[in-house]
C-alpha positions in Angstrom: 12.0 125.5 145.6 11.6 122.4 143.6 14.4 119.9 142.3 14.9 121.6 138.7 15.4 125.0 140.9 17.8 123.9 143.6 21.4 125.2 142.8 24.3 123.2 141.8 26.7 122.3 144.8 29.4 119.9 146.0 26.9 118.0 148.2 24.3 117.7 145.3 27.2 116.1 143.3 28.1 113.8 145.9 24.3 112.4 146.0 24.7 111.7 142.4 27.9 110.0 142.8 26.7 107.8 145.5 23.5 107.1 143.6 25.2 106.1 140.6 27.5 104.1 142.1 24.5 101.9 143.6 22.9 102.4 139.9 19.8 104.2 141.3 18.1 106.9 139.5 19.8 110.2 140.0 16.7 111.9 140.9 14.6 110.1 143.3 17.6 107.4 144.2 15.5 104.8 145.3 14.6 102.9 142.2 17.3 101.2 140.3 18.8 102.2 136.7 19.2 98.4 135.4 17.5 94.8 136.3 19.2 92.9 139.0 22.3 90.9 139.0 20.7 87.9 139.6 17.9 88.5 137.0 20.7 89.2 134.1 20.2 86.2 131.5 22.4 87.9 128.7 24.7 90.6 128.1 21.5 92.5 126.7 20.3 92.5 130.1 23.5 93.5 131.6 24.3 96.6 129.4 20.6 97.8 128.7 19.0 100.1 131.1 15.4 100.0 132.3 13.0 102.4 130.3 13.2 104.8 133.4 12.2 105.2 136.9 9.0 103.8 138.0 8.4 106.4 141.1 9.3 109.7 139.7 9.5 109.0 135.7 13.0 110.2 134.7 13.8 108.7 131.8 17.1 106.8 131.6 17.8 106.0 128.1 16.5 109.2 126.0 17.6 109.1 122.6 19.6 106.6 120.5 23.2 106.9 121.2 22.7 108.6 124.6 25.3 106.4 126.3 28.0 106.7 123.7 29.9 109.1 125.5 29.6 106.8 128.9 30.8 104.1 126.7 33.8 105.9 125.0 34.7 108.7 127.5 34.2 107.0 131.2 34.1 103.2 130.7 37.1 103.3 127.8 39.0 106.1 129.6 38.7 104.4 133.0 40.2 100.9 131.3 42.6 102.1 129.3 44.2 104.9 131.6 44.1 102.3 134.2 45.7 99.6 132.1 48.7 102.4 131.2 48.9 103.2 134.8 49.5 99.9 136.3 51.9 99.0 133.6 54.1 102.3 134.2 54.0 101.7 137.9 54.6 98.1 137.7 57.4 98.9 135.1 59.2 101.2 137.4 58.7 99.6 140.7 59.1 95.9 139.4 62.1 93.7 137.8 59.1 91.9 135.8 59.8 91.5 132.4 57.9 93.9 129.9 55.9 91.2 127.9 54.4 89.6 131.2 53.7 93.0 132.5 52.2 94.1 129.2 49.7 90.8 129.4 48.8 91.4 133.2 47.7 94.8 132.2 45.9 94.4 128.9 44.4 91.0 129.1 42.3 92.0 131.9 40.7 95.1 130.1 38.0 93.8 127.9 36.9 92.0 131.2 36.8 94.9 133.6 35.3 97.2 130.4 32.2 94.6 130.8 32.0 95.0 134.6 32.6 98.7 134.6 29.8 98.9 131.5 26.8 99.7 134.2 28.9 102.2 136.2 29.8 104.1 133.3 26.6 104.8 132.0 25.3 105.1 135.8 27.8 107.7 136.1 26.9 109.3 133.0 23.4 109.6 133.5 24.3 111.5 137.2 26.6 113.8 135.7 24.3 114.6 133.2 21.2 115.2 135.6 23.8 117.1 137.3 24.8 119.5 134.8 21.2 119.6 133.1 18.2 118.3 134.6 15.5 116.6 133.1 12.8 116.6 135.3 9.0 116.7 134.6 7.4 120.2 134.3 4.1 121.3 134.5 2.8 121.8 131.2 1.3 125.2 130.5 
């Protein structure tokens, strides 16, 4: 049974999740999805994944706009819900002014969004591969 025929399971989902957290190829788990942090020279380098896995041939960015759901759904969702949630928890549990809490919860959002962009794309790639694996098959 090859990887494309393996049934979906919680264990397989966990493997993909861990690979995504380490920015590794969801198929083989060995090659990176992004260039290494010390090689990043611009924001473009930070946000743009490599073309594909050099070991297994899995394409990371398959079409224009492929990662839009990662940016809007995963990245924006985590940052926005985290900001709103932290505001509500701090508002209920502390006596700090609402203006101060707003600044504390909203000002870090753009920076967190930049830091989480790679994880959002990696998690989206792993989730997409789990739900609909795109593995090279033999041509008939």
